[in-house]
C-alpha angles and dihedrals in degrees: 000000000000091000091052092048087055091048091051094046092243101110096097092052103040131083114206125201128188121186141146124222095232146342125254138231117233096190099311111140088006090290130130096181147072098242107103142085091238120118093257091062101037097046112083138160120274120176130167134190112197114175112244093009108061100023093115093044128254131210129186139178091205120129111258133169132208089245085069091064097075097051089044092056091045092053095041091054093047096245119145113271117246120231119260113266111261113253110270094000105078093109091055097042114095097214128009141120139238120207135029131272113261091214095100087053092046090051092047116015090189091055106155092196093064123119117287098205142041127197137217137165138196132184129231134183116228118204116192130157093343093311123117118205128183110227129188125201112213112196132191121193123198126175088268107027146033114208121186128182119192111208139168112274130204110210130191123038100006104036095193134135122238100220091187091070111063123181098182150334130224129191123177128183106219094194092059100024113026090167091061093232101136114062102207092190091057094040097052103030088219128129108245127212131167139169 
């Protein structure tokens, strides 16, 4: 693609993005699927080529999310940045954005002011004693931890979690357990909080 952009004389005026929608388990955690909140499912490729910015190549281990792609493209093209969506009102706001532009990270891959957490979620159906409950796993990844809380979820038309009904908690220390095999929340029975 990049070679053809050069051939057509468009390389200096074209931003290219490459990303996948999810990762995939190849037997880890007994899964052969993409449908979890584990690292293998939530980590996915994201590559950008922005003329004049990434020509020499840039890599970063910083936490980024796909919601950061739109504001990045807006800033890279020089368009005016949209306001962040108001909390709890993004579905009723005509035009707003989630995520942050990656441009500060592209300008300085060691940027110490970059975000310290990334979020993901994935639904499950719980069947017990003839009842069927919708459950949503909300996951937060920091450089050191992954925390996931599984809660009751009300679907159409409300689409809201019920945080008072919890089905499980997971906490993994990525410095000691990058494969997310030891659930510290289950192991200790403690409630975990961190800043």
